[in-house]
Structures are given as structure tokens and as C-alpha cells.
C-alpha positions as semicolon CSV with decimal commas, in nm:
position;residue;x (nm);y (nm);z (nm)
1;M;-0,001;0,004;0,009
2;S;0,137;0,346;-0,082
3;Y;0,167;0,585;0,167
4;Q;-0,058;0,841;-0,008
5;K;-0,309;0,548;-0,067
6;L;-0,301;0,490;0,332
7;L;-0,345;0,858;0,417
8;R;-0,642;0,892;0,148
9;E;-0,822;0,578;0,362
10;L;-0,689;0,784;0,721
11;A;-0,813;1,114;0,610
12;P;-1,021;1,138;0,320
13;S;-1,071;1,496;0,300
14;L;-0,712;1,600;0,327
15;N;-0,498;1,641;0,034
16;P;-0,238;1,318;0,057
17;A;0,067;1,429;-0,100
18;G;0,029;1,743;0,158
19;V;-0,014;1,516;0,444
20;E;0,284;1,307;0,334
21;A;0,491;1,593;0,280
22;S;0,395;1,733;0,612
23;M;0,541;1,378;0,752
24;R;0,873;1,420;0,569
25;L;0,959;1,685;0,744
26;H;0,955;1,471;1,062
27;Y;1,052;1,131;0,931
28;D;1,334;1,083;0,642
29;V;1,188;0,731;0,583
30;L;0,811;0,624;0,591
31;N;0,768;0,277;0,560
32;H;0,895;0,154;0,881
33;L;0,615;0,347;1,069
34;P;0,293;0,210;1,242
35;R;-0,055;0,280;1,117
36;D;-0,120;0,490;1,443
37;I;0,140;0,735;1,381
38;F;0,015;0,775;1,003
39;L;-0,318;0,860;1,203
40;A;-0,156;1,090;1,402
41;E;0,028;1,280;1,193
42;A;-0,267;1,314;0,924
43;L;-0,461;1,466;1,245
44;L;-0,165;1,708;1,302
45;A;-0,147;1,793;0,937
46;A;-0,552;1,858;0,972
47;D;-0,484;2,095;1,248
48;L;-0,195;2,278;1,061
49;E;-0,453;2,319;0,757
50;T;-0,712;2,436;0,967
51;G;-0,493;2,693;1,130
52;S;-0,336;2,829;0,871
53;P;-0,517;2,736;0,566
54;G;-0,299;2,611;0,238
55;I;-0,006;2,532;0,461
56;L;-0,013;2,191;0,314
57;R;0,006;2,295;-0,032
58;K;0,311;2,511;0,095
59;I;0,477;2,213;0,241
60;A;0,414;1,976;-0,055
61;E;0,581;2,273;-0,266
62;S;0,893;2,315;-0,058
63;M;0,948;1,907;-0,063
64;G;0,922;1,890;-0,444
65;M;0,542;1,723;-0,402
66;G;0,384;2,045;-0,570
67;E;0,283;1,834;-0,875
68;E;0,160;1,541;-0,652
69;F;-0,099;1,776;-0,452
70;A;-0,173;1,971;-0,788
71;K;-0,315;1,625;-0,935
72;W;-0,521;1,536;-0,620
73;E;-0,682;1,883;-0,637
74;A;-0,784;1,825;-0,982
75;G;-0,911;1,481;-0,890
76;D;-0,694;1,296;-1,093
77;D;-0,524;1,123;-0,823
78;A;-0,542;0,759;-0,944
């Protein structure tokens, strides 16, 4: 299962590329993290986005994931 697929499952209203980018600020490697950490990070990302709308886009862009972020927003996240 890809990280973004798991994040879509855990936080369907959030852009998974933005959540993944936010997680990568804290963790260099994500594949060793348990599901509960992914959930906690998704909740943190939701709080960040609520407090500062657009922050997940900025983080994704800064982490080189802007194109993935834009694809999700366009509904082309397959």
C-alpha cells in the first residue's frame, strides 16, 4: 500500500500529498512507521491546515511534491 493511499483512507478530506510532505518534515523514511503514527500525523496535518489554510500546499511544494498535490486537487489522483 502506498503512503498516499493509506493517507487517503485515514484522512479522506485531506490532500494526501500534503500530509505525506508534512510527515517527511519529521521522518526521513516512512515505511517503518506504524499505522497509528500515520493517523496521528494526518490529524496534525488537519490541525495545521485549519490553523493556516494553504500550509499543506506550501509544504508539499517545498518538499518537491507540488505536482502530486495539484493532481489530487484536480481529481486526478489515481
